[in-house]
C-alpha positions, 0 to 999 in steps of 0.5 A: 799878187806881186807885180813887177815894175816892168809888168806895170809899165807894159800894162800902162803902155798897152793901155795908153796905145790902145786908148789913143788908138780907140780915140782916133778910130772913134773920132772925138771920143778921147778923154785925154792922156790919163783918161785914154790910159784908163779906157785902154786898160778897162778895154783890155779887160773887156777885150780879154773877156769878150773876144775868147767867148766869141771864138776870136784868138789874136795870139800872144805878144805886145801887138796882140795885146794892143789890138785886143785892148783897142777892140775892147776900148772901142766897145767901151767908148761906143757904150759910153757914147750911147749912154751919154746920148751924144754923137758917136762915130763921126757925128752919126749917133742915136742921140738928140738932134736938137 
């Protein structure tokens, strides 16, 4: 697979925006700049795999890619938060209360 510099830049940009958006929506679950990029890129793969199987098609283009990656990143952050046993979604989680 041969990837151009522009493609890599677009992937990093989508990952950064999606990771940042997911961190803002899921309040308090951000992982810093590099972590948000990684969460966003992994979220793009999750969203790209899961949403078509659920019958959700967002279209093409940069905005659709960012929305798709953000949905996937939010699911990933929710999963990570539940696995850590921490609080999620603004302090209301299933983790320990003491």
